[in-house]
Each structure stands twice: as structure tokens, then as C-alpha cells.
N, C-alpha and C positions, 0 to 999 in steps of 0.2 A: 504493499500500499503506499504510495508517496506522500509524504509531510505536506502538510496544506500550507505551511511556511518556514520563515526561518525561526522563529523561535520553538516550532515542533520538533525541527534538527538538533538545536542547543539544548533542550531538555533532553533529548534520547543520549547526548554524547556525555553530558552531566552525569546522568544515570549508568555510563557505562566507564567513566573514570577519564574520559577522553577530553574533559574541560574545565579547566578553574576558575573562579572568579576571584578578581584582584579587588576588596574593598577598600584598600590604603587608597589617599590620595595618592595619584602618581602626578609627575610634572610632563604634561604633552611636549616639551621640548626635546626632552632628552632620555627621561627613564622609559616611556615606551619604546622606542628606539632600543634601550638597553635590553629588557627585558623580554622582547619580541625576536631580536637577534639572540638570542641565549637559547630560546624554545627551540626556533629553526634549527640550529647549528645540531642539537642535542635531540632533533625530531619528538620532540615534546608536546604537551596537549595544546590543545586551543586555549585563549585565554580572552575573557570579559572587564576589560578595564571598567570599573563602576564611576569610580570617579576620576575622571581627566580633568585636573588641574580646576576642579569646582564647578567643570560645564555640566549643564543638565542631562547631557547626551552622551551616554556609554559609548564607549570603543570595542568592538569587537576587533578580533584577527589572530590570524593560522586556525580557522576555522576547516581548512583541510590538510594547515600545513604541506609536508611532504610524506603523510602515512598512508600507504595503501589500504589498511583498514579504514582510516574514518573517508577514504574516497569511495571502498565499496559499501561502508554504511550509508552513505549518500545515496547510492543506488538501493540500498534497500537489503544490502549483501551483508553476510559477517565472515569475512575470507580476508587474508594478504595473500592469497595466491595471484600472482599477477596476471597470469593467463588464462583462470577461472573469470576475474574479471576483466579482462579484454575480450574473451568470447562473449561472456554475458554483453558486454558494453554494443560490442558492434551489432547483435542479434538486435537488440533495441534501437539501436540506430537505424537498422535497415527497415523498420518498420516506424517513421515518427506518425507521431499522432496530431491532430491540428488542431489548434490552440481553440478557446472557447470565448467569446467574446460576454461579458458582464457588462451591467450595468453601472455599478460601481463595486467597492471593496474597500480593504481598510485602509490602504493608501492612499484614501482621500478624506480620512478622518479629520485630518486636518488640510487647510487650501491657501497657500499665502500669494499674492499677487503683486504687484505693485512694489513701493516702498518696504514691504513687510518679507517680499523674497528675500531675505538677508540669509547668507550661506553662515555668517558667524552664528545665526541662532539652532543650526543644526551639525554644525562641525568643530570639534574641537580641534584648535589649530593644532597638530600635529604634526613634529619634523621627524619624519621616517628616518634622516639620516642626516648627522654630523654638519654635514657640506650640503646640503638642500638649499635652495636660492628661496625658497619660502615653503610653508604649508602645501601639502597636496592633497585635496579633497578626492583625486581621481586616482588610485593606484588599483582598487575594488570597484571602481563605480565604472558600470557597464553600460556603451553606450548606444543607443539605439538610433539607427537613421532608416530611411526605405530609398529603396532605388527608384527614383524619378522616373526609367521606362519601363520596368517588369513592376513596380507598383510592390516586391518583396522586399521584406525587414531585414536588419541585420543588426547583430547584437555581438558588440566586440570591447576589447579592456584597453584604451586608450589614458595616457596620463592625462592628469589636469592638475597645474598649478594654478594655486590662489593671486589673481592679481586684486581683486578688490571684493565689497560685498556681493556682487552682480559679476563678475566676469570672472574669468579662468583661461589659461591655455588649453588646446586638445589638441595633441599632436598624434596626426596619424600619418603612417607611412604609405608610400605610392601605391605599394601591392595590397594594403587592407581594402577591405571591402567598404570602410566607410570614406576611405578619401576618394575612393573611385565612385560613388554615390556623389560625393561633394563635385568632380571632374563631369559627372553627367549632368548635375545640377546647373553647372555654370553655364551649358551650352543651350539646355531648355528653357532656364529663367534667369537670363544675365541681368546683374545690378539686385537679385534677390537674394535674403536671406537663407538658409536650407535649416529645417526643424532639427533639433536634436534633444533626446531626451537620456537621463542618464537614471541607470537602475542601483541601488545601491542596498543592500541587501535582502534578496531575493532567496527562495528555496532554494538549495543545495545544486538541482540538476541544472538549473538557467544559468549558476556560476562556472558549472565543468560546460558548458556548450558554446558561453560566451568566450571562452579560454580556447576554445578549438579552433580549426583551420575548415567550415564546411563548404561544400558546394553548394550555390543556388539555385533553383528551388529546392525543398522548402527553405523557413527561415529555423534560427535559432529557436525561435518557440516552440517548434516541431519537434526538433530535434530533442529539444529538454522534457516536451511530452512525451516522444517515445522512450527517452531515459528514464523518466518516471512512472512510464505506463497509465499516465492518468493524461486528460487534456490540461495545459498549461491556462488556468483564467487570466484572460487580459482585461483590461481597461482602456479607453481612449486616453488620451492628456487633456488639458483642460484648455489648452493654448494652442494645438497643433493636430493631425490625424493621427499621429504616432500612436500604437499601443503597446503598453507597458503591463509588469505581472500586477496582479490585485492585489497581493499579499506582502508586495516588497515592502520594505521599512521604510525607504525615501525616495523620493522622483523628483528631480530637477529637470524641468523642461526650460529650452532656450532656443538660440538660432546661433548660425553661423554665417559671416560673409564670407564668399569665395576666396575674395583677394587681400581680405584683412589677416594682416602676419605681426605678431609680436615677439619679443623675444621671453623664451622658456627654459628652465632650467638656473644651476646644477638640479641634478637627482641621481638618487642611486639608483642603478638599472641592476634588471636580471642578470648582467654578466657579470658582476661583483664589481665594478668601477663607480665612479662619479660622471656619470653624463654631462659634457658642457653644454653650452648655451646653443640654442636652437632655435629658430625661426619658424612658430608652429600658427593654426588657426587661434583663432578667439573665438569662446562660448560666451555667450551674452543671456545672461539668467534672465525667465522670463516668469517663472512661478515653480513654487516648492510645495508638491503635497507629500504628507506623510503620516503614519499611524499615531496614537497617543503613546508616549514612553517611546518615542523611536531609538532604535538601536544604528551607531554608524558601524559599516564595516572596512577596514582598509589593512593595510598591511605592508610589511617593512620588504622592500624589493631588495636585492643584492644577490650573492649566491653563498647558500642556498636559500631559497624562497617560494612561498607556497605558489606565487603567480608562475615561476619557472616552472613547478612541478606539476601544475594544472597545465598549463600550456605541451609540457614535452611528451604529457601522457596521452592527452589529447591528438596530439601531432602523431605521436608514437601509433596508435590503435589505427585513426584513418589511413595511415600510410601503409599499414599492414594490411588493412582490407584492399587498399587499391593496388596492391602487388601479390597478393597472394596467389591468383590465378597465373601469376608470369612464370614460362618454365624455369625451373633450376631455383625458385625464390623458396627460401623456408621459414624464414624468421628477421624481424627487424627491432632495433631498439637505440632511443633517444635518452642519453645517460643525462641525467639531471647534470654532471659537471661539464657537460657538452655545451651546455647555456641555448640550446635551441641551434646549437651552430653544427652540430654532428651527428652522423646515424652510424650506425653498425648493422651489418648486413650480413645474416646467415644464408647461405646457397649450397647446393650442390649442383658445381658446375660440370656441363654439360657438353663445352661446345667452346672452342679459344674465343677470347673476346668478352664473354658473355657477363663477366664482373663490370666492365667498364659501360656496356650495353646499359645494366641497372643502373650506373650512377649516371649516363645520361636521362632517364627517363626518372627518378627523382628529381633531380636541377630541374627539369622542364615541368616536374608538378606546379599549376597555377598559386595552389594555397601554402604548399610547403616550400618549394622549392626555394625563396625568396630567403628561409631564414638558412636553411641547412649547405653550410660552408664545406664542410669536409667529409667525405665519405668512406669506411673502411668495410672492404668486403672480406668474411672469414668463411671458411669451411664447416659443416655442419659438426663437426665434432668438438667447436667452438665456443664456449658457452659465452654469447653477447653480452651477457652482462656483468661477466668477472673482469673487469680491467687487465689482471694479470695474465690471465689466458690469449685477450684479445691483444696485448702488449708481448706474448709469447709468437702468437702467430705472426706479426710485424717483425718480430726480431730474427725468426727463422726462415719466413718464407719469402720476404722481400727483397728484391736489386731495385735500386732505386729508379736505375734510366732503363727496366723493363717494365716495372708495378707500378709506376707511377705518373697519375696523370693530373694536367693541370688547364683549366680553362679560365684566361683571363676577361676582366670586363664583364661581368654577368651580374645581373642586380641584388641590393643585398640592403639588409637594414642600416638605417644610419646609426644605430644602438652598438655595435661594431668597432671596438677602440682600436683594434690592429689597422684600422682606415687610418691614414694622418690627415685625409680631407673628408670627412664621414658625409659631409653636402653632395658628394658625387653619386654616393648609395651605390657604387659600383666594387665590385670585389671578385677576386680570382678564388674558383671551385678549385680544391685537389681531393683527387680519390686515391687509396689505396687498394689495391689488389694483394691483399695479404691472404689468398687461398693459395694451396699448395701449387706450385710450378710442373703438373704433370705432363702437360705438352713439351713442355722444354728438356723435360725427360726424355721422354717419347722421340721428340727430335733428333735428339745427341744417341740415340739406341741406349743408353743406361738406363738399370732397372732402379726406381726412386729408392730411397730409403724405408725403413719399414716404424713405424711409431711403437713404440714402447707403454702405450697407455694401457695395453691390453683391457679395455674397455666392455668385452663379452664378460669376462669374470667377475670386473667391477659391479655390472649390471646383475650379477646372478648373487654377490656378497651383500648389494644393498637389497636385494627381496628379501634375504632370510636374516637381515642384521638384528632383528629382535634374537636370535638364538645364541650370538656371542655374550650378550652382556655386559658389552663395554658401553 
């Protein structure tokens, strides 16, 4: 059964010991930063700060953290087996459920417009990192836009720095759907602002889909319905035709003028570095709707981070789905330490050059390819979720002049700090074929060396491990 709202999920996490409440007053300028930093690094529980510097709105962070168990609980499962979670996730995603439009909902309990629409009223001024240029209201604010050509909504996760009580930045990468909607809007409605809504504190499946990279149609609303196995209730915004989750804690309604830019940053990003100043769009707040006693949800980005975990997990599952019918493909993993820039692919190589064909397919993916910079291909006996095994395959199988390919001048996120000029949004892609060079041995007429791993014996021993009393 789906959670009706965030509060129901919070209650479950607390019951199972996966959430703690901090009742002591904490300074939003530094203490929330330090506490969430420690909890993320230690894969600790979710945390609800009930007194953020005396502000009336509490702060929720680390809802899923980087916990497979909490991610599974969000889906109504109770496991931490990655493959079980993935298979159920994909089964549900393949059966999206159309959302249900309702007249009103808890997110409409309070409606603030005009001068009453003040970010300071609902946002404790949290500095998520010491180097941030200002408080960021958008770390887990989920931005809703609508394709002006197809009418399909998109929900993404874009950072928003507070400029004033009714203005924030809105940083969207060119290959993200929100930015693509804005490009279409300029062409169809020149000189007019595009509506944008920001959802804060929805039920957990909506957060998971917002962090994914889905093809449209349908919308993330329908994918969230598939994950929760029930239609998501949506309500229309007060100032535009966008539709948002009816049980969300807070909704920010506003608009963006396509040609307007303002400097955003610095901000600590999912890469683990403080991102520099960037020219971003500007979000103009027009209305706030919220529940009674709302909860503000945000997170400390960086490495590791909850946002990185949610995005990497969703991207990995979607990439698996798109590749699983490709001849020779077995599995794919986007490690959290890869910061969305790295994919490790398990293959059964059936012909010469097949790993490099697989790499080109991934780099060409319209939703995922803009992020993934490095791809490592390994044989099926290598555990792609074990960094040491992958490193062993690279060390023992690779000759750089034969097994490394570099593709220059490819689209890339501006948050990759290895780029000296991030405004160019171009980067080189690197592929490493760390599969065993069997065809090289065949061409030379030599017998390949034999592995001493004895996997058949290992499997037999594992199957009867209990009898050894170890």
C-alpha cells in the first residue's frame, strides 16, 4: 500500500529506528551542515531538526540517505538486496499509473500570495556548506515544468539559491528536460515568462522519480504512480496550469523569464567540490501554498550525498532496462563514488570490439549520456559492485594503446570540476575495455592463461556453508 504523504513515511521510519528527531535548537548556519555531513558519511538515519534556529518550520534531511533499506521501504519493500529492489522497481516503472486530478488537498491548507508569499516564512536559512554563497531553498525542491509542445509535465531537481524573499536562482543543465522546455517556450511564447512550480516534501516515490532520468511521455507523476502502485493525487496550482502532489508539504509557484540571468553560487555540489559562480535563470515567486505546520525538506549535497544516491540508483536501473536486451550485456553499476560520471558494465563478450559498441550506446543515451564520462567494461566473473575486483580487471587485462578509447568534445554537465572552463559544457569521454583480451591471444596463436579462482568449487562451498560452523 502506498504512503499517502511524507508524514506517514516519516512515522514508519521512526517506528523502524531509521529516523531520529533533534529537539535541541541547532544553528542553521553550521550545525545542520555538520550533523547531516556526519550522518551521510556513516550511512546513518534520517533526521528531523525540530528547532532550526528558532524558526517555526522544522527541517527534514537524509530521508533516504544512501540506505538501500530506506530506498526499499519507500517502495513498500523490506530488503537491502540491490537486485531484488532493482527488479521490482523496473517492473513497476514499466507499468506507470496515470495520476488522479483532485480539486484540493492538504498542500492548499494555507495559500499565500502577493506580499505574503515570503520565502523567509517557510524556509529556515540553512547553509548546507561553509562555502555556500547564500542559503539554498532548492536542494530537494522538485521543479515542475510542462513541455509547451506536448503538454507532458517534467519533474526535476535543480538547485535554487535565495536572492530575496521572492526570488531565487534556477540552475538547469541544457540536457535536462526543464531547460529543454524553456528553449521551446522561447520559440513559442517570446517575451513571456514560463511557469515553474517547486514541490517540497512529497511522498517518497515522487522524490525518487524526480531524481531519475526518464523518457517522456509519460510524466514523472505517472512513473511515481507506478512505483507506489496507486495513482498520485495532483492539484492545480493557484497561479498557473501546472499540477503538483496534493499531499506535499510546501509548493512554491512562480515563473522564469527565458532571457534573464543572474549569478548563482558558490554551492557544494554532489561531486564533493564547491561549485563556482554560474549564470542561471531566475525564479520569481508568485505564491506559496503549504500544509498546516509544514516540514521543510532539504539535504547537504557533496560526496557522499542523498541526492547523488537517489540519482545514481535511478540512472543505474533505467540504464539496465535500456541495455538488458543488448547482445552480451549482463549488468551495469553506477557507483556512488563515480558521482554520476562513471558506469561499470558487466559483459559476455561475443565478438571483437563489442565493449566499445556498448560504450557508444551508453554515451548516446539522451537522458543518461550527458552525465556519464567514464565507462569500464569487465567480464561476467568480475563483481561490478566491488571496486577492488574492477581495479584487478583493469590492472591485469588492459593495455592502454589497445583498450582505452577517448571521444573528445562531448556534452557534459558544467558541474564537472575537471573542466577548466565549465561554461563550455564539453568534456572528453573515456572508455576502458577491461575484459580479458581473448581475441588477441587467438590472433597470436597462444593459449590464454587460466584463472585460479575456481569459481565452481567456490559456489559449491557457499551452497553448504552452514555445515562448516564458521
